[in-house]
N, C-alpha and C positions, 0 to 999 in steps of 0.2 A: 586808805583808811584813815583817820586821825587819833592819835594815843593820845586820851583826853588825863591821862593819870599814870603813879609809879602803877602799879597791880596792873594796866594794862599793860607795859612795856614790860613785865614782869611776863606775862602770859601770853606774849607776841615774841617772844624770845624764846618758849620752850615751844611755842607754836614750830616758827622756824628751825628748831635746832630739830624739831620731828622730823620734817619737810627735806632736812639737807639730810639729814640721818638714812631718806630712801634712798638716795640715789651709790647704790650699791658702787657705782663706778662715778669719777668727778673726773673730766677730761679740762685741764688747766690749760689752755693755751696765752701767753706771754701778748700784752697789749700795750707794751711800753713802745716806748717811742723805732727803738732801735730796732727789735724784732719786725715790730707794722713796715718799716723800710722793707725789710729783709723779706716781708710778702706773708705775712704769721695772719693777715685780715682772712688772707684764699684758703691758707690752708683749713681755718677756723670756716668758713660756709661751705669747702670739700667735706668735714670732717660730717657738720650737720646734715651735708646731703644723703652721704653715703648712712648715716645713723638711720636717720628714718627708713632709706632705701632696707634697712635693715632689719625693721621693723622695730626698731631700740622707741622707746620712752623716751622722750629727750630735753630735759628742762634747762629752757633757759634763762630763766625768771625765777629766782623761788618763789611760792608763794604760801601760802596761810593752807592750802590743801596738801596731804602728802599719794605722793603715787609711788607705788610699789613696783621695784625692780625698773625704776629711769636711770637714765645716766644725765649726768650736770655735765653741758658743756659751757664755757665761761670764758669770757675775754677777763684778765689776770692783768695785775701793775706789772713792771718791771722783776723779774726774778736775780736780775745781779750778771745773770754770766753772760754778758750782751755778745763778746766776739763770737759764743758756739750758737749762738739768734740764727730763724728761729725757738723759741724752746717749749715744749707740750711736759707740764708733770698729769701725772694719772695718780687719783687716790685710788682708794684707800693704798696705794706699793709705796708711792711716795719715790717713784720710778718718775727719771728725766731725760724724756728723748731730747735730745737734743740738734742742731742744722736738718729739722723740720721741712719734704719740699712735699708742694700738693699733691704728688705720686706715690707719696709714702703712705699716704693717709691710708687708703683699701689697706692695703697690710697690717696699718696696725689698729683696723675693725677688725678685721679676722681671727689674726693672732692676740692680740692684747685684751681687747674690749670685750669680745666675744670666748674667750679660751683662755685668759690667763696668763701667756707667751710675753716672755722678753724678746725684741729683735734686736741684737748685740752688736748689730752696727750703727743703731741709732744712739746707743746706751755711747757715757765720756769714758775713754781711754786713756790712760799714761802711763807711762814707766812698763807698759806691759802690761795691766790691772786696767780690769772689765768695773765700774761703779755703775749697776742699777738703780739705786736709789740717793734722792740727790746729796741728802744729807750726809751721805758717804764720799764724795765728790770732795778732795784736798782744799777749793777754792771758797765750800762751804762751813766745813767741818770747820774750821779754824775763827766761824764770825759767831758776833752774840747780836744776833738781833730785836730791838727794842726800838726804833724807830721806823723799822724796816721789817714790822712781825712778820705783818698781815699780804704785801708786797709779793708776788705772785702764788700767790696762795688763792686767796678769795675771787670772785667777780667782783671788778673795779666798781661796776655799773649797780650794785645791787645792795640799797641801803639794808635790803632784806637781810642779805648773807652777812653783813656786818650785826646786824643787833644780834644772828641766829652765834656767832665766835666770842660772843660779850661786847660787844661795838657797845656804845654811849651806857656803859651799868658806872664809866666813871661819870659822867652826869649825874645819873642821878643818885648815888655817893655826892655829889657837890650839892645836887639842890634840896634833899632831903632830910638830907643825915652831919651837914658842916657848915658852919659857917663861911660864910665870907673869909676873917680870919683865922678863922682853921684851914680853909684852901691855902691860904699866902703862906700861913706860917708851915704849910705841909709839904707846898713848894718850894722852900725856902731850905729847909731842913734836908730837905733832895741835892742841894749842891745846885740842883738846874743852872746850869750858867747858858747865856744864848747862842746858838750854834751858827749865827750868820756870821763871825769874826774876831767881834769883840770880846766876846766870851761874859756881860754883863749880867749878874745875879738876877736871873728870872724874877724870885720874889720880890726881890729889892726893887723891882722896876714897876710889879703889882702894890705893891705897898704903895707909892710912891705917888702911883694914880690914886688909889683907892680913897689916903686919906684928903682930897680934894670934893669931899664930903659936899659942898657946897652948889661944884658946882651942876649946872640943869643939865647939859652933856658929856659924853668921855668915848673917848672911840678907842675900838684894838684894831690892829692893822697890821698883818700877814702881808713881811716880803716876800712875796713869791719871782723876785724879780735879778736877783743879785745874778751877776757877769761874769765869773770863772767859773772853769770846767766842772770844779766843783759843785757849783748847781742845780749837775744833772740829777745832784740824790731830791733835794727842792722839787725838783720837774718828776719826778719818778713817785714820790709821796702825792702828791696832786693829781698825779697820772692813776696810780695806782691804788692808793688810799685816802682819797681824798675826807670819807668821813673821820679818819681817826686825825687827822688834821682841824677840822672842824669841829669835833669836842672837845681839842684842846680851845679853841677859840672861845664855843659855847662859857668854856667855865672859868676863861680868863675873864670874859666879862660878867657871871656872876658874884666873883671874885672880888672887883674891881666895882661894881657902881655900870657897867659901861651893857647900852642897850642898842649899839650899833655898832658893828664889824667893815670892816675891808680889807678885798683879797687882792692884793695891787700883784699881775702877774702878766709877764711880757707878751704881746699879742704874741710873738714867734715861736709858742707853746700853742698849738691852736687842740690837738688833742686834750692839756692839762684843763685848759678852758672849757671845752669840752664836757668832761668831766664831774667839773666843779659846780658846773651851771645844770648840769643831772642832777647833783647830791645838791646843791642847797634848793632844788624843788620835789625834788624829795622830801626831803628834812622838813621841808616847809610843809605838805602835805601831810608827812606825818604825824604834825605836831611838837616838833622838832626845834625847829626853828618857827619865829614871831611869835605873835604874842601869847602868854599866860604859857609856855612852856610844858608842854607833859602833864599843865595843868598846877603849878608849882606857884604861879603868881609872878613871874619873871619873864623876861622879854627882853631878844636878842634878833638884832636883821641883821643880815647878811648882803654883802654884793662884794662884784667885785669891778675891778678897773683894772682895765685894761691898757700897758705901759708900751713905748716906743721902741723900747729896747734899749735904752741910755744903760750903758757903764754905771755912772753917776747917779743912775735911778736907786742904785744900791744903797745909796748912800740912807738915813730914814730922815733926813729934814729937804734933802731934792722929791726925794721920794715923799711925800707927805703936799709938797706944791704943786704936785702934777698928777694926784689924785683931787688940788683944789683947782686944776685946771689950768693950773701957772705952767712957765720953762721949769724944769725938771733942773734946781741950782742949792746947792748947802746952804743952811742958813746960818751968823751967827748964833755962836751957844754964848750964854742965858739966853733965852732963854731954851728952855731944852722942850724934849716931843712930854715927859709925862706930865710937866708943868703949863706946857700951851704947846700946844701937839695944830694933830690937824684941825683947820678951821678956827686955830686957836683954841682947841677946849684941850683937856687932858687925855693923851694918847699912850697907849703900849702897844709896843711895836716891836715884834719880834719875828724871828724868820719860820718859814714851814715845820723845818727839823725839830727845833725848839717848842713850837703848839702839839705835834706828835709825840712827843715826850711825856705830854701833860697826863694823858690820860690814864697811863700805866702806872705814874707816880702816886694817882690819886688814887686809883683802884688796888695796888699791890703793897703802896706807903713810901713814904724819903728814906728807912733801914733798907729794903727791897732795893731803887734805887741805887743808892752811896756802895754797895754787896760790889759794885762795875764800876772798873776807873782808879784814880788816885782821888786823896784826900784831898784834894785841893780841886781837880778836876774829875766829878764824877759822872758816873753814867756811860755814854759810849757816843760814838764820833763814826759818822757815817761819810766815806771817801770814794772818791769815783776815782777809780786806780786805771789809766792810762799810758801811754806811753809807749818806748821800748822794753816792756812786758809779757810774757806766756801767756800770761790771763789777765786780760782786762777788764772793768765791771765795774758795779757798785755792789759795793762791799760795807758790814758794819763791825765794827771790833772797841773795847771796849778801852777809853778813853787811857794814855800810856802806855798802849800797847807798844811797841820799838817799831820802829821804821824797818828795819832787819826781817820782822816777822812779817812787816804785811807785803813787803818787795819779795823775799822769798821765800814765803811761808805758804800766804794766800797770794801771793802773785806770780810763784814758780821761776823768779828771775829774772832775768833780763832777757829777751830772746835773740840778741844778736852782739857777741863782743863781748867787753865787760861791763861792768856797772861803774858808773861816772857823778848821778845827780840826780836829785831828783827835786821838782821844782811846787813846793808847796805854797798853799793858798791863794795859786791865781796869778794875772797879770802883776799883783800887788803883794805874791809873795816874793822869800827868797828861797836860795841854792841850799839844798842839804845834799853833805858828800859823804863820802864812804867811810868817816872820822866817827861820823854822824848820826850812825845806821844801828846805833844802840839807844841812839837815844828816844826817851817817852815821850809821843807824841799826846801831848797835854797842854793846856795855855801857859803855865809857867816854862816851860821848856822850850818849846820853840820862840817861846818871846827874848829869854835871857839871849840867844845866837843872830834876834837880829831876824826870826821868821815869825809870822803866824799861819794859822794854821787853816785862815781863811771859812771859806764854805764847806772846803773840805775836799781840795781838786788836787792832786797825786804825781806830776808826769813824770815816769821814768826814760832817767836820759841813758845813754851809754857811751864806749869813749869816742863815738864817730858824732857825737854834738860838741858843736862850736858853743862855748858857754859866753864869748864875745859876742858871737850872733842871737844867743837868746837875751840878751841883756835887749841888744837893739831891736827884736821880735817886740817882744815887752813892752818898751818904750815909742815903739812905734802905734801900738794900739794903746798906748794910756795917752800919749800925743792926741790921737784922735778920737778918744771918748771925754778926754776935760772939758768940765764945762764952762774952761774960760775967767770963773769970775774970782782964782786967785794969782795975783802978777808972779809968784813964785811957780806956780802949778806950771800955768798958762806961756808965761816968756822960757824960766826952766829947760820942763820936758822938754819940749825941740830940741833947746843950746843939746840938750843930754845925747838926745837922739842922732844930731846932726855929727856930735863929736865920734857917736858909737861906727851910724855909715861908716865916715872919715876913716875908722879904724878900719873895719870889716873888707874898705878896699886899700887896705895897703897905704893910708895916706893921713896917718895918724903920728905924732907927736909923743917922744916919751911925756912932754907937759901937757899933753891930754890926759894923761893919769889921776893928775892933781887934781885938776880942773873936771874930771869926773865926779871924785872923791868930793869936792869942795858944793858945785853944785846939788849933788845929789843929799848931799849932806843940809842946803837951806831948803832944798824941796819938801824936805823931810819935815825938817821941823818949824817951816816959816805955814806952810798950807794951813787953808779953813779947815776943808774938813778928812774925816779917815780916811778917803781913798788918796785924799795928794798925798798925806803924813806917810802912806804907805807905798804910794808908786815909785819909788826910787829902789824898793828893796831889791830890786834882779840886778839892779846896778852894785849894790852897796854888797850886798851878798858873792856877785865875780871876781869884784874888784880883792873880798876879804880872803874866798878861798881860791881863785882861779887867776891871780894876778901874772902869773905866771906866763897865760895866754894873751894875755893882753899885751906882754913884754918882745912877746916873739910873733906877733904883728906888728908891733910898732917899729921895731929892730931888725929883726931877723927878717918883715916879710914875708913870713910863713904864717901858716893857719892850720897847727896841730895836731888839728879833728881831719882836717880837710875838706873842712863845708862852706867855707868860702871863698866862690869864686874867682875873686878875682886877687887871689895870693897865690892860688892854686897853678900847676902846669903839664898839659897831657905831654903825655909819653907815650910812647911804641915799643916795648917790649921784644927786643929782635928776635930773642931763643924762642920767643912765642908765636910771630908772624905769621904767616902763613901767606903771603899778599896778596889775599881772594880780594882786593880795592873795595870792597865793602866799605870800609870806614870812608877811601875816595871818594865812590860814589855818594855817602853819605852828606859830609862835610859841605853845608852849606856858604860855605866863602874859598875851596879852595884851597885848604892849609895844609893838605895832604898830600904827598908826593911820593910815587915808587913804582917797579916795575914788577906787572905782574907774576905772580911766584917769586915775589922777593922782598924779604921788609920795608915796610913802607916809614915815611917819618911827616914829624907834625911840626912847619913853621911858628914856632911861638909868637912870632910878629902877630902874624896873619892870624891865628885862633881866635874866637869868641869866648872858647869853653863853654861850648854851648851842649857837651860830652852826647850829638846824637852820634859820633862815632863809637866812643865805650858803647853804648846800651846796645849798637850794632853788631859790637866784635862779635863771630860765634866763637874765637879763644881767648873770650878774652884778656886781653894780646897790651890794652887801653889802659895806662893805668893813669893815676893825680899827684904830682909828686911836688 
């Protein structure tokens, strides 16, 4: 059904609300990539099969017609608590079942759907407590969800359900109650800054594009190709709430006068591409995209461009070059994209999370949005929490939330050992240490200590992590992903990576530390694009906060964390060894000798440090020293 006026949209929203209210139960199965990989699609199919076998009326797609006593069954986007997937949320109880298997479905139907019973073994347990409601789980309780508001709660594949929960009401307001200038002013007053990493004021960018009133063509571009671990939340929004992002893009088009939009998404995200295509097709069929949107006289067309996954295409000018069919390489600035961007036309380029924040700002106002965060970094920020931490997943918290709150309150602390550091901002980010645990995570605070928020990746590391190896790992990644346009990035990064390689193999010299500092500073200051300018952050931050580890590798030929194989010696504890000979039989080079039922020894000159002996020892007698 094509919606041709504001009144029709309002009527449709009421109809869809009524249809949604008729679902006396809603079974929301996580359809995010993580849970899909864990088998959630099989759980969905089995639930549908069993519901129909039990005579339940199943609503898979919301329709105008209302059905009393029906059960809604839907794929949602990522719920966030990824390590506990596959996840199943059941409404109106707010119940969350974790690690659901196909064989659990029959019991869920019989006990929970038909008889409102809670299956205790499927709910989350922590410290002896059972958490029935999702909102009571500590991982969720301390979050504030704005951009991720609908992820995990609504059908990711239904424009009808998005409209039913208030979707496109912000677009309605922007089209019929506000001028383009008022839209830009509201976004500016909200303090929204780009969530892709640079933190540029969104309203200011839109105003610069809108100022080109004589331009015959303008573009809105969404960057869904950011390559660091934090881009997980952008992917989750595209998969779980695509209409929210699209609504933000249309509003940007209305504000700036642009009538064409592009979503640049990496081809490695097939589920995101599929759901974006579905969302665009549904919006075109409903009159929300295309010509004369909702009868307003405004036009906006949207296209999907699939990238090849190059890290450098997270940079704006490289991204636009890729859309144009050219090799993705950064361009010299000026001109900037707001003046001469995609196809040489004025272009506003923002990332997925930024656009997802726009609808609630327009609908609820700048003052409401500023009630979250800090004075200079308002609103919320989504983070991908991973690494050596008890609770991994996708979170959203107010800007300015401390690292301590995220790691220990939401994340539950480190899984093994002691907290050592957090890599923030992905491959181009820096390392935050114990002294930064009370640092408010906002744009200014992280910049002052030489780190960046980036897209929001947070990799937690324990005391078994070698910081020199971490720097080497990220520089190896950046070396492969450099486009090669700048001599400093093209030549400097491989030299830095080679020095780190030598150090982790015990061949470094004390002069290498000064050389790392100098080369990293040159690459940072002289590279053309933002990716090159931040590429050496892992080296500079580890040199600053963990210089003693570099010295230990170079002077003592030891890796304090025991992570660098070349600097470790395998040793058998004679007090634990029972002489079972398993280690000698597993050793591929015959480096272990000893008699049956007597302690064995390892010849360090023969040992290749493959650790086969350690992994197979039944008494844990083999250690790395």
